[in-house]
C-alpha positions in Angstrom: 145.5 93.9 110.6 142.6 96.4 111.7 139.5 95.9 110.6 137.5 98.8 109.3 133.8 98.7 108.6 132.4 100.5 105.3 129.9 103.4 106.2 127.9 104.7 103.6 126.7 108.3 103.5 123.2 108.9 104.3 121.6 109.3 100.9 121.2 112.9 99.5 117.1 113.6 99.7 115.0 116.5 98.6 112.6 117.3 101.2 109.2 116.4 99.3 107.8 120.3 99.5 110.8 121.8 98.7 110.7 120.1 95.2 109.3 122.0 92.1 105.8 119.9 91.9 105.6 119.7 95.8 106.3 123.2 96.6 103.9 124.5 94.0 101.0 122.7 95.3 101.5 122.7 99.0 99.8 126.0 99.0 97.1 125.4 96.7 93.7 124.3 97.2 91.9 121.4 95.5 92.4 118.0 94.3 90.4 114.5 95.9 90.1 115.1 99.5 87.2 112.6 100.3 89.3 109.0 99.6 90.1 106.3 101.7 92.5 103.9 100.6 94.0 100.8 101.9 97.7 99.7 101.8 98.0 96.4 99.7 101.5 95.7 99.6 105.0 96.8 100.9 108.4 95.8 98.8 112.0 96.9 99.1 115.4 96.1 97.4 118.8 96.0 99.1 120.1 97.4 95.9 119.4 98.2 92.4 118.1 95.8 90.0 117.9 93.4 92.8 114.8 91.4 93.1 111.8 93.0 95.3 111.0 91.6 98.6 108.2 92.0 99.8 107.1 92.4 103.9 104.4 91.8 106.1 105.9 95.3 108.1 108.4 97.9 107.5 109.6 100.7 109.7 109.7 103.5 107.9 112.3 106.5 108.8 111.6 110.4 108.4 114.0 112.2 106.4 115.3 108.5 105.2 112.8 105.9 103.6 112.2 102.2 104.1 115.2 100.4 106.7 116.1 98.1 104.3 115.6 99.9 101.1 117.8 100.4 98.3 117.4 104.3 98.7 117.6 104.1 102.7 121.2 103.1 102.1 121.2 105.1 99.1 122.1 102.2 96.5 119.4 102.4 94.4 119.6 103.4 90.8 119.1 107.0 90.8 120.6 107.1 94.5 123.3 109.7 93.1 120.9 112.2 91.7 119.2 113.7 94.8 115.2 113.7 94.6 112.1 112.5 96.7 111.8 108.9 97.1 111.8 108.0 100.7 108.5 106.0 99.4 107.6 105.4 96.3 103.4 104.5 95.6 101.1 103.2 93.0 97.7 102.2 92.5 96.7 99.5 92.1 94.0 100.6 89.4 96.7 101.5 87.4 97.9 98.0 87.3 94.9 96.8 86.7 94.1 99.1 83.9 97.4 97.7 82.0 96.2 94.1 82.7 92.9 95.3 80.6 95.3 97.0 77.6 93.4 100.2 79.0 94.2 102.4 77.3 95.2 100.2 74.6 99.2 101.7 73.9 100.1 98.7 73.5 99.9 95.3 71.6 97.9 93.8 74.2 97.4 93.5 78.2 100.3 93.6 80.1 100.4 91.7 83.6 102.6 92.9 86.4 102.9 91.6 89.6 103.0 94.2 92.8 106.9 93.3 93.3 107.4 94.0 89.4 106.5 98.1 89.3 109.7 98.3 92.1 107.8 101.0 93.8 107.5 100.1 97.7 103.6 100.4 98.5 100.5 99.3 96.3 97.9 101.6 97.2 94.1 100.9 96.2 91.5 103.6 96.2 94.1 106.5 96.3 94.3 109.4 94.0 97.6 109.4 93.9 98.2 112.4 91.1 95.8 114.2 93.7 98.4 114.2 96.5 101.4 116.2 95.2 101.8 118.7 97.8 99.8 116.9 100.2 99.9 115.2 103.8 98.5 112.1 104.3 98.7 108.8 107.1 99.5 105.4 106.1 98.9 103.5 109.2 100.7 105.6 111.8 103.1 107.8 109.3 102.7 110.8 107.9 103.7 111.1 104.1 104.3 114.4 102.0 103.4 113.9 98.2 106.6 115.6 96.8 106.4 114.6 93.1 104.5 112.3 90.8 107.0 109.6 89.6 107.4 108.8 85.7 108.5 105.6 84.1 111.9 104.8 82.6 113.6 102.8 80.0 115.3 101.1 83.2 112.0 99.7 84.1 111.3 97.9 80.4 115.2 96.6 80.6 114.3 95.3 84.0 110.8 93.4 83.2 111.4 93.0 79.3 107.7 94.5 78.8 106.7 97.6 76.9 105.7 99.6 80.0 106.9 103.3 79.7 103.8 104.0 77.5 101.7 102.8 79.5 102.9 103.7 82.3 103.5 107.2 81.9 101.3 109.8 84.1 100.2 106.7 86.4 103.7 105.4 87.7 102.8 106.4 91.1 103.6 109.5 93.3 107.2 109.9 95.0 107.2 110.9 98.7 108.8 112.4 101.8 108.2 110.6 105.6 107.2 113.5 107.8 106.7 111.4 110.5 108.1 107.7 111.1 106.8 104.8 111.9 105.5 101.1 110.9 103.1 100.1 108.3 101.4 97.1 107.1 99.5 95.9 104.8 95.6 97.1 105.0 96.4 99.8 106.7 94.2 103.1 106.0 95.4 105.8 103.8 93.6 108.9 104.3 94.2 112.3 103.4 95.4 115.1 106.6 94.1 118.4 106.3 96.5 121.3 106.6 
């Protein structure tokens, strides 16, 4: 009997600056430029709906994602739809606002742990909405901001919490990886002037 290992095809990713949002923003000046943020947490999940696992370091591969993550392997919920999702980020400030019920878009505060939001990287001091169409560094890795991430009803179902409306317009940033490498919590995040 010949055993043939299953070979997964490389997932179809859209280059970040080719996404409609990224392609418009890449040539425009403006946005926040004078910031220095920090990487707080790294999370991956091996497959759709699996619990997120926290890492103390991760290897990012250009054009692909974080090794071991569901989107790197094409096993994410939205993998069949080509998009920019090699790495996803969310601001700790958005999570803090939810915990204060700020703005009051739900019945009360919603507490989310960093593993709950299902983004790969939790950052602080980084204005993610300003990084569409921009290049920036996380440690030694260079990312390209492709589009803002939007919450989905799927996330609400997984968490059993009403996060759709309170996370609207602050649900993070989907990025492509321009230059891969190793990232670790504590790494500095800064804009790269083009």
